Steps between C-alpha positions, in 0.01 A plus 500: 500500500287213386513418133839659434750244376878510512504580130270798556741631761795457262308679226424792729865523605599494133258779413593726789871448437450588135307811595770608748802450273343528155636843405844429646511166316417670170776759547760239601399260223521762222827647628640148540403415143681812376811414702493139380476614138762775546777318304272499197347843563843663540606374158187656353516829693880548476629317193822704489623330819499159331653583161819310572746399228576160652490290815872456571606657833832681537716578804310682773742794482374585151154570641616677816724731294209580268284578803771725651497710185124551533490590869310814591599726794446314827456157341697187589499147361303270731462173309561322172263234362626251241180314412549255215302454181345788308501735800730804516763555765354728768700739719328652804603855589424640845458876555637599840275803552161325501600133445313489170628224271549523126555202272734487201428234236815394315560296187676178619758464214599869476411662833316777315225672700165412343270693731451615858206530736406531864462186705134415567392778270198508272189287517687178582683663790176645635334157474791344690470756782124447516545123516764526773326747730224705332723811523443492878831362632447310829122540503487381140690182589244431773217541250676286239572227755146494637360511148716204401386299801140585422546399136644162602209436737247616240651267241498204740143560615392550138655169399345324797150634431531391137620154603201455735248657263208284395516441126170567321358235274569525129138584427478763769512863398717764656337651808339829410663678794858423385618793292736486204769673708473234771540225242810664349643558845450135595633346179803722447582491871493120502754467217728781615503425874809276499741739315363795696555309825858414398590859409329646807661254742848559357437874509414481869825310560717769342318817604694692768354470848273802558666586829853448374710811445761466229821700516550706185790381288815705544615705199782352291852633543611790282773292339604146583864411564500189281416467135196296404709246308724443803194440717348254251828309471524466879141378526547241224757331719211390723236393251460381143148641466388759247521858623161670519529818708767711668417729794748782559647572846295738712583756767379249760669187363821534295454162331395398152213249481490275193209268419554188288268244345566132442779462753568495872544724683246717323608820678861613546621801694823678400673751728564828321828566679671158473313321218449208738200291397274299731177309459206702632210258559328757723424708189351204313198442727317173567468266203128446552433874518697555181284241322185667633624835370577346163152351480325823599723746317594283203877557517671219315172339397426393139349769282157332507472591869451871424179480293356228726560704816357812335195300390453368854507857633242618248277202579526578873395859433210375285382259770515771767314749280225255398461396863443860607256557214311181584484609864363841401238348269388224732122480547378691801308277737260672737411349828141394531311711748321322774 
């Protein structure tokens, strides 16, 4: 059509994309902000889990024995997390009947049970399930993936239209047809576009493929043949890294999987029958993908990442909401009758 510039086309694409994905973007942005701030929110919502008496870690058997004494009927130990710093030691318990998982939070110096709770329970767990798939499993992953692609395109077209926008003169007044909501949408969107783009792009890289079917993890064995200390000693013969997590043998794979940090190999597999240890690079995953997951999920990032990522999510929700409001309150233009 005559008179329509390339910028006008980009602006229309931006507006229609925002209208199509606006509600999904708000839901994903708010749930993502909650998940990003979960390390801080968990300390506020469940302070008992973090009332540790010290940061010194003991032998892994101390924690596994404490977990064995707290097992309920049908439960088995699935994993042990030895995060450093002011975090508690976390033991994951798997219930064989319905595969529900319960977490035990232990005091690192003493092994005393501080608290327990269901994995992905409460508001934070609900926000994580919403962010991953909108409670809709495979269909939800499709919606999340398409919403993420739309958000990336909307951010890029928004930046491009702002870059090609004609700047009014200093003495010129704001056009009367530009509402307050449109101004807030434009200004906040301009300053938050880069962090929102970074988080959205990394999220698209780590989201499971919508058509991909994942095999459910096998339940852990009822009782392993080796002691935890024997397994750790065998694995330390392969690496000098710091132990982070231990995955118990399962009914499908009778091998222990130990994850280390700060040393290579980062993953070691130990056979439960012979205590033979081998490097297991297949469990480590691509290095680039691990960095993308760290950037998006914040694992291993400095503490300042959490509030910044949460702020970026809230700003994205604000931009999407103000864009929808500005669209709804746009001036109605009637066609002139001939």
